[in-house]
C-alpha positions in Angstrom: 14.8 118.6 111.6 15.9 115.5 112.6 18.1 115.1 115.8 20.5 113.6 114.0 20.8 116.4 111.8 20.8 118.7 115.5 23.8 116.9 116.8 25.6 117.4 113.7 25.1 121.0 113.8 25.4 121.4 117.2 28.8 119.7 116.4 30.2 122.2 114.0 28.9 125.0 116.1 31.0 124.2 118.9 33.9 123.1 116.5 33.2 126.7 114.9 33.9 128.6 118.4 36.3 126.4 120.0 38.4 127.6 116.9 37.3 130.8 117.6 38.2 131.3 121.3 41.8 129.2 120.6 42.1 132.0 117.6 41.2 134.7 120.2 43.2 133.3 123.1 46.3 136.3 123.7 44.3 139.0 122.2 43.3 140.4 125.0 45.5 140.6 128.4 45.9 142.9 131.2 47.7 143.9 134.6 46.7 144.6 138.0 49.0 147.1 139.6 46.3 147.4 142.7 43.4 147.0 144.7 43.9 148.2 148.3 41.6 149.9 150.9 42.4 153.1 151.9 41.5 154.9 154.7 41.6 158.7 155.1 40.2 160.8 158.4 37.2 159.1 159.2 36.5 158.1 155.4 37.2 154.4 153.5 37.6 154.2 149.8 39.0 151.6 147.6 41.3 151.4 144.9 41.6 149.8 141.5 44.2 150.5 139.1 45.3 148.1 136.1 45.9 148.1 132.6 44.0 146.4 129.4 46.0 145.2 126.5 43.8 144.8 123.0 46.7 142.7 120.5 46.5 141.9 116.8 47.2 138.6 115.9 50.8 139.1 114.7 51.2 140.4 118.5 51.3 144.4 118.2 49.0 146.8 120.2 46.3 148.0 119.0 44.8 149.1 122.1 46.1 149.9 125.6 44.0 151.6 128.3 45.5 151.7 131.8 43.4 153.0 134.7 43.1 154.4 138.4 40.1 154.7 139.7 39.6 155.7 143.7 36.0 155.5 144.9 34.4 155.5 148.4 33.2 152.8 150.4 29.8 152.2 152.6 30.3 152.7 156.3 31.1 149.5 158.0 28.1 147.4 159.8 28.0 144.6 162.3 26.8 142.6 160.0 29.9 143.4 157.5 33.5 143.4 158.8 35.3 145.0 156.1 33.4 147.9 154.3 34.6 147.7 150.9 
């Protein structure tokens, strides 16, 4: 295939990807409710709480997912000032 045809095909693909990206903008959104480090006795934990929304093009919510996860962190070492 000649170089100029490849160049045209790349430009068309790039424009198509930009169009799809602009149509998808705003369809996935979210909010971070909390990012924190928790100390409970001798153990340290990391917590992440967030909400994700997937919206239809008309603005209605297709899917909402809330999560709040707390997980243990490894113990601190001299090379790392914070364990999380």
